[in-house]
N, C-alpha and C positions, 0 to 999 in steps of 0.2 A: 852638387847634383845627387850625390849619394844620400844626403840627408833629405832632400826634397823627394827622392824616389821612395825612401823608406816611409816618409810621411804619407805619400800617396798610396803606398801599399797598405799602411795601417788604416787609412780612410776607406779604402776599398773593402778591407775585411770588416770594418765597422758597418759599412753600408750593407754588405752581404748578411751580416748577423742581424741587422735591423730588419732587412727584408724577410729573412727566414723567420724571425720572431713574429713579425707582423702577419705573415702568412699562416703560421701555426696558431697564433692567438685568434686570428679571424676565422680559421677553419674550425677550431673548437667552439667559437661563438656561434658560427653558422650551424654546427651540429646540435648545439643546445637549442637554438631557435627551431631547427628542423624537428628535433624530438618533441618540442612543445607543440608544434603544428600537427605532428602525427598523432599525439595524444588527444588533442582537441578534435581533430578529424575523426578519430576512432570513437570518441564519446558521441559526437553528433551523428556519425554514420550508423551506430547501433540504434539510436533513437529515431532515425529518419523515417522508419516505417510508419510511425504515428502520424506523419504528415500526409500519407497516402491512404486512400480508401482501398479495402480489399478488392482484389480482381480475380474472379473465377474464370480460369482459362481451361477451355475444353481440350483434352489431350487424347483420350482413347475411347472408341465406341466398339463394343463387343456384342455380337449376336448370341442369343441363347442356343443351347444345344437342341437338336431336333426333339420334338414332342415333350418339351419341358417349358417351365416358366419360372422366372426369378421370384423367390420369396424373401431373400435376404442377401446383402452384399457385404462380405467382410473386407478387410484391408488386403486386397489381392496383391498389391505391390509388395507387401511384407510377407507374403506366403500364406495368408489366410484364405479361407474358402468362401466362395459364393454358393448359396444353397438354392437348389432348384427343386420344384415339385415335378416329379417325373424323371425319366419316362416310366410309365406305368404307375403302380401304387407304391411309390417310394420317394424318399428325399435323397437327392444326389448332391454330393459335395464336389464342386469344381474349383480347380486352381488354375492360375495363369502360367502357361508354359509357352515360351516363344511367342508372346503376344496373342495367344489363343487360349480359350477356356478348354480345359481337359477334365473329363469325368474321373473321379476318384472313388472314395468310399461312398456307400449308400446305406440308407436305413429303409428296409422293406417291411411292409405290413399288408395284411389282407385288404382287398379293395373295399370291404364293408366298413373298415375303420376310417375315422377322420384323422388325417395326419398332416400337421402343419408345423410352423415354427413361431416362436414368440420370444421377444427380448426380455430378459430378466436382469435388471441392474446393468444393462448394456451388453449382456452375454446372450447369444442365441440358445434357446432351449427347444427341443422337439416335444410336441404335444401329440399323444396318441390316445384316441378315444375309440373304444370298441363299439360294436353295434348294441351291446348290452349296457353301455354306460360306464365301463371300466376306464379310468383316466390314469395315464402314466405321463410323467413330466421328467425329462432328463436332459442334461446338457449335450450339445452337439459339438464334436471335436472340430473346431474351425481350422486347425492345422492338420491336414491329412497326412498320415504316415506314408501312404503310397498312392500314386496317381493311377495305378493299374488294377489293384485288387479291390473288388466289390465285396460288400458285406451283406450276407443274407441274415436279416435280423440285426439286433443291436447288442453288442457285448457289454454295453454300459449298464451299470446298476441303476435302477430307477432312483431318481432324486426324490420323487414323491409319487405316491400311488393312492388313489381313493376311488370311490364309486358314487355315481349319481343314479337316481331312480330310472329304471329302464323305460318306464312309460313316458316320463318327461323327455328323455332323450329321443325316443321314437317320434314324439310330436313336435320336435324342434323346428323352428323356422330359421333361426340363426343363433349364434352363441358367441360369447367373448370371455376372456380370462385375463386376470392381472395377478402378479405375484409381488408381494412385499417381503420385508425381512421377517415378519411374524405371521402374516395371513396370506393365504391364496383365496381369491374370490372368483367364482364362476357364475355367470348368469346365462340362462337358457330362455330364449323368447319363443313362446308358442302363440297360437292364435288368440287364446283367451287369458293368458297369464304370463307372468315372468317368474321363473324359478331362480332363486339366489342361494348359493351354497358357500359358506365360509369354512375353510380348512386350515387348522393350525399347523404350521410347518414343523414346529418342534414336537408336536403331539398330533399326528395325522388322525388319530382316533377321535379327536375333539372336533366335531362338525356341527355347524349351526346352519339351519335351513329356513328360508322364508319363501312364501309364495305371494306375489303381488298381482293385483287385478287391474290397476289403473293404467298399465301399459305406457308409461312415460319413458322417454329416453333415459338410460342409466349410464353413469360413468363410474368405473370402479377405482377406488383410491385405497388400496390395501396398506400402503405405507403410513397413512394417517388413520387407519382402522375405520374407514368410512366408505359409504357409497353416496353418489350424488344423483338426484333426479332433476331433470330439466322440465319445468312447467312454464313455457313461454319465456318470460324474462325473469323468472324466479328460480333460484337454485336452492334445492332442499338437501340437507346433509343428514345422513342417518349413520348410527354406529352399528356394530355387529349384532346388537339386540333389536335393531330397527327402531330405535328411539330417535326422534328428531332432536338434533343438537344445535343446528344452526340453519339460518334462512337468509339468503342474500338476494336483494332485488336490484337488478341491473336496469339501466335506462332503456336498453333495446332487447328484443327477443334474441334467444340463443339458438343458433342453427346446429352446431356441433361443438364438441369439446375435445381437447387433446391434453394428455397428461405428460409432464416431464418425467425423466428417469428419477426414481425414488419418490415421485409424487409430491414434491415440495411446491410445485407450481401447476397451475392450470392455464390453458390458453383456450378461450371460447370465441367463436366467430358469430357475427351478427349478419342479418340480411343486407345491411347497408354497406357491406364490404369493410367493416371495421372489426377489430379484434380486441379483446380485453384479457389482460393477464391478472391472475389472482395468485397471491403468495400465501403461504401458511405461516402461522405464528402460534405460540403456546399461550393459551389463556387458562391459567390455573389447572394445568394438566389436560386440558381439552385442546386439540389442534383445530384451529379455525382458519378460514380463508378470508382474504380481504383484497379489494381491488387495488392493483398497483399502478397500472397505466392503461391507456387505450392506444391502439395501433391502427392506422388507416392504410387500406390497400387501394388498388385501382378499382374503378367501377366494375361491378359484377364479378370481381375476383374473390375466390374462396380458397382456403388452404386445403391441400390434399393430404399432406403428411409433414411432420416436423421431426427434427433430430438435433438435440443439443450437443455441443462440444464437450468432451470429457474433462478438460482442464481450463478452457477459456470461456469467458462469459459470452459465448456466441451461440446462435440458434439458426440452423438451416431449415428453410421451409420451401416446399414446392406447392404451386398453386394450380388451379384449373385452367390457367392461361399459358401453360408451358413456361413458367417462370421459376427460377431458383432465386430465393431471397436469403441474404445473410443479414442477421439482425443482432444487435447488441441486446441480449435478453434482460439486462438490468434496466436499461433506459428505454427500450422499445424503438430505438432508431434503426431504420433500414439503411445499411451502409453499402450494400451491393445488390444489384438486380441483374440477372443474367437470363437471356432467352435460351431455351433448350430446343433441340431439333425434334423432339417428340414429347408426348404427354406422359410423364412418369407417374408411377404409383407408389414408390417408396424411395428412401434415401438412407445413406449412412455417412458418418463424418469421422475421419481419423486424422488427427494432426492437421496438416495442410492439404488433405485429400478428401474430396467429396465424391461419393458414388451415388448416382441416381439411376433408377431402373424402372422399366415397365415389364410387362409379362415377357416381352421378346428381346429387349435390348438393355445392355448395361453401359453406362457412360461414366467415364472418370474425368473429374475436373481438378485442377491444381489451384489452390488459393494463394495468390501472391499478396504480400504485405498483410499478413494475418494480424499483426499488431494494430492495424487500422481499425479493428473491431473496438478497441478502447477509444472512446470519443472524449472530447473535452468535458461533456456533461458527466460522463461516468467517472472522470478523474478529479473533478472539482465540485460537483453539485451533490447535495444530499440525495440518497436513493433509498427506496424501500426494498431492502434485501429480504431474502427468505429467512423466516424465523424472527423477524423484527416487527414490532407493532407500529413504529413511526419511522419516517425517513431519517437517515443518519449518514454521517461521513466517517467511513471506517477504513482501516488498513489491516487486512488479515489475509495473507497470501497462502498460508499453509492449510491443508485439510487432510483428514484421515483417509479419504478415498476420492475416487473420481466423481464427476457429476455433482460437485458442490460449488456454489458460487464463490469466486475469489473476490475479495473486497480490496480494490487498489485505488482508494481515494487519497490523493496527495495532500489534502488539507490538514489532516492530523500531523503529518511530518513537517509541513511548512509552519504550522502553528507551534509545534514543539521547538523548532529551531529559532523562530522569532521570539518566542516566550523566554527561552533560556538565555539567548544572547542579549535581548533587551533588558531583562532584569539584571543580568550580569553587568551591563553598562551602568545601571542605576547604582549598583554597589561600587563599581570600579571608579566611576568618574569622581565622586566626592573624595574617595580615598586617594586616588592618584593625583588629582588636581590640587587637593589640599596639601599633600606632601610636596608637590612641585612648587606651589606658591611659597611654602615655608622655606624650602632649601634654596630656591632661586632668588627670593626677595627679602625674607626676614632673617635668615640664618647668617652668621658670620662666615667668611670664606673658609676658615679652618673647619668649621662644623659641616659646611656644604661639601668640602673635599672628602670628608669621612663618610657622610651619609649617602651621597649620590652613588658611589660605586657599590655600597652595601645593598641599596635597594635594587640597583640594576642587576646585581648578581642573582636576585630572585628569578629573573627572567630565564636563567640557565637551568632552573629546576624542570625536569621532564614533566610533561602534562600527565603521563601515566602515573608518576609518583604522587602528584597532587590528587588525582582521582583515587589512587589506592588509599592515601591518608584519609580523604573525605569518606570513602566507602567503609573503611575499617574502623576509624577512630571517631570521625565527626558524626556519621549516621547514627550510631548508638546513643550519642549524647544529644542528638538533635531535639528530641522531645523536651528535654530539660533546658537546653541552652540556646536553642535556635532563635527564639525571640530575643533573648538577651544579646546574642551575637549580632543580630540584625540591627538592633538599637545602637549597639556600639559602632558598627560600621557606618551607619547614617549620621551619627553625631560626632565622630572623631574629627572630621575635617573642621567643623565649626569650633570644636574645642581647641584644635591646634591654632586656628586664627585668633581665638581669644587669648591663648597663652602667648602667641607672638606679639599681641598688642601690649601685654602687661610685663613680659619678661624683661624688657629693657629697663623699665622703671624699677623693677625689683633688683636687677643686676647692678644698677647704679648705686644702690644703697649697700652693696656688699664690697668687701675688700677686693682690690684689683686682681690679686692672685687667684681668686676663685670665680671671677666673673664668667670666663669661658666655660668652666665646668658647670656653672649654674645654668647656662643656656641649654646644656644637654640634660641636666637633672630635672629642670622644671617641666619640659614636655613629657619626660618619662613618668614623673609623679602625677601629672595631669591625666595621662592615659591610664595609669593604674587606678586613679580615682574614678575615672569614667567607667572602667571595667567593673568596679565594685558596684557603682550605681546601676549599671545595666543588668547585673546578675541579681542583686538583692532587691532593688526598689522597683525597676521597670516591670517585672512580671507581676508583682503584687498590685501595681496600679492597673495593669491590664485585667487581672482577675476581678478587681473591684468594679471596673467599668462594665465588663461583660457579665458579671455576677456568676462566675464559675469558680471551681476550686482548683483545677489543674488544666494541663494542656491536652487531656484525653478528648476534649470536645472537638479538636481538629480531626483526629482519626475517626471519631464517631460520625462526624458530619460528612467528610469526604470519602470515607472508606479506603483511603490510601495511607499507608504508614508514613509518619512524619519524615522518616529518614529517606524516603523516596520521592519527596515532593519537589516542585520546581524551585522553591526557596533554597533548599540545600544545594541543588545544582548551581544556582546563581551565585551562591557564596563561593563555592569552589572555583567556578569559572571566572567570577569577578576577581578573585585573588590571583588567578593565572594571568589575566590580561592587564592587571594594574601596573606591573613594571614596564610593560610596553608603552602604555599611555603616559606613565610618569616620565619616562626617559625623553620622549619627544616633546611633551609639554614643558618639562623643565628646561630643555634646550631652547625652546621658543621664548620662554619668559626671561631666562638669563641672557638671551641674545638681544633684548631690547636695549638700544644705545643708552649709555649712562647719561649722555647729554640731555635726553628727553626727561629723565627723572630729575636731573638737577634743575632744568628749566621749570618743571612743575613745582619743585620745592621753592624756587625763587619767586614764583607767583603766589606763594602763600598756601599751597595745597598741603594737606597732611599726607602721611605715608599711605594711609588707607585710601584717601581720595586719589592719590597718584596711582596706586595699584589698580583701582577700579576704572579710572577714566583715561589713563595713559598706558600703563604696562599691559593690562589684559586686552585692551583694544588693539594695540600694536601686535601682541602675540596671538591674537585670536585665530588667524589663519593656521598657524602652527598647532594650536590647541585643537582646532577642528580636525586637522589631519591626524593628530594623535588619537582622537576619539573614533574617527572612522576606521583607522587602522585597527584599533582595539575591537571595534564591532566586527570587522572582517575576520579577525582571529577568533573571536567568540563564535561567530556563525559557522566557521569551518572547523571548529574543535571537535575531535572524535572521542578520544580516550576518556575525558572527564565525564561527558554526558553518557558514554557507554557504561562506565563503571558505577556512577553515582545514581543514575535514574533507575527506575524499574523497567524502563524501555516499553512502556505501555502507550501505544499510539492512540491518544484521546484528543478529539477535537474540542478542547475546552480551554478557555483562558484563565480558569481558576488556578491561582498560584499554589494551592494545596493539592492539586491533582497531579498525576504522573504525566510523563511526556516521552516521546521518542523523536530525536532529531534526524534530519536527513543523513548526516554523516554517520551516526550510530546505526541507522537502518542499513546503510550500505555495508558497513563492517559486519553486521549480523547476518544479512541475507544473501549478499553476493556470492560468498564461497559455496553456498548450498544451492544456488539457483541453477537450473538446467540450462545448458548452453543454447542460445537462440530461442529460448522459450519466451512466452509473453511476460512472465515474471522477470526474466533476465533483461528484457528490453525496457520494461518499466523502471527497473533499477538504474539502467543507464540514462533513462529520461530524467530521473531524479538527480543523477550526477550532473547532467547538463543544466538543470535548474539551479543546482548549487553553484556550478561554475559561473553561469550567467549572472546570478544574483551578486556574488562576490565581486565579479569583474565590473559590473555596473556601479556597485557601491564604491569601490576603490577609484573608478574613473570619475564619478561625480564628486568624490571627496577631493581629488586632485584638481579638478576644474574649479570647485568652490574655493579651495585654498589659494589658487592663483588669482581668482577674481577678488577675493577678500584682501589679498596682499597688494594688488594694484590699487584697490580703493583706499587701503590704509596708507599707501605711499603717497597717493594724491591728496588724502585728507590731511 
């Protein structure tokens, strides 16, 4: 009984240990799975905003102060001021205190002056024009230092001061002013003429004046050093000397025109409720405008005011039908339309907040799902960007200042990843499969036992080390040896097969004690001979065929250094994935039953026929799995493509052009992307694309492997 009791006690302890171990292992496994689910959820949750259209939600409606009217609305939620005209002959800065507008600083002038505000590069400026035509332009402090102290006069130094003829100003009907980086342009309309004055901002004494009598509508474009006249459906562009430099004929008459900040784009409206966007490009030093797209509004709908977003390719527009439109300014797609409770006269846009205002009311709207401004068309299709002559697919997310178009087209990144990984497979497959066939089928067991671990050890080399060697050592030699190296990589598998066919015949004629050594020596000698041919003879043959003297024609043709081309990336990446493909392919080939080989030999088949018709057919599922695994590794590789390429996102299949892969782009830009910005969310979208692509490739590879294995077993 004591023995039985002890055995029972031991069994209970074993069961407890087994249960404890099972619970601990299962818990850690569940934690790993949960971590993976959380990571995947985080990826897709950050990119989920792209699946929703932006939604403009009305939040706050504020009335104007007594005897005033709104001229400009700053970001009042962030402490900026809204600018009112009045009370009296002054500009009043009002800020939000306890959900009410409170008057703060003011800029007061005599009532005979014209005092208003104007946006310069997105910043509000005050314009003060006296009765005698003296013009002063100075910035308005949008952050008021005190909400209680009013200012008599302005302590701010004039940013720019000049004069216009007193007689012209006295006869004015209306006037307008625009400010660029170099020029300020002022136009004064009278009953019989139009007076135009150009003032150089760096040298205010440099003034150019013109008087026109044709009384056509004029649009001022100081950033492109031009003015535009509208003559029905014809747009006439003049420089500061009033010399005609361009003429654009549109299909429909033009009602009015709106300029974007910095003047790189125009938006013109037509009587048929359509709008056309024109973008600027450089034509041999002359800035010209071209039609980018047309935008359709509702019947009888006309724009009242527009305001682009400072960092997102979005355009807010208010229309004469009390509508707020959010538009992707690159593609012209209307992604949101919101009815307003009153007819506004102006608007401002800051981050995810839009302020629309009339003379008497200010309305704040919050934009949900701002990332929805980026549409499928803008992410994948060629677009006509500002500064470009033709539509293109570009990735360029950084800019020196606000109000510049960001170019977030994913096609260059997808092409870069596919181009690098696809060409790497072309290099790795012959190399890895040739080595796998040799060691698994032709080599003696002793040779195989030595070679297989040595090749598999290459898989342990860190990819950052391979990238470092390729960038430091291989890139400088690329121009001289790149073609030779490529020829060597493509021909070495066939050379190994040829050596495998003849080495047994050669070894049989040698003494028995050196036969095993000869099987190792012959492949080495063959590879050395192939290397000599690739270096000495192959380039000369290429020069003779192309009728050139050296490899400089590659750089001259592509404009990309040879050391930064796709071919060099493919060589380094192909070398990195070859051990993975080799290991799995070699296991698949060596795993073919010996009985199948012997049966093939018994039927009179040669070794090569047996390899082609029996061994490779049976091992094909495993070989396909090895290739797909190598492709997944190449597509997801980061350090090699980051270190070896020039990281130039170019939508070009040219093998001598540069590239930027999805993985390298994430490594470069994600650390510097602003949290929750459009750039940040687009990067997470690329991460989702990368994950989804590799997941589908690996899943399809596994399904294909299982299907081929079933077919092979039934065949």
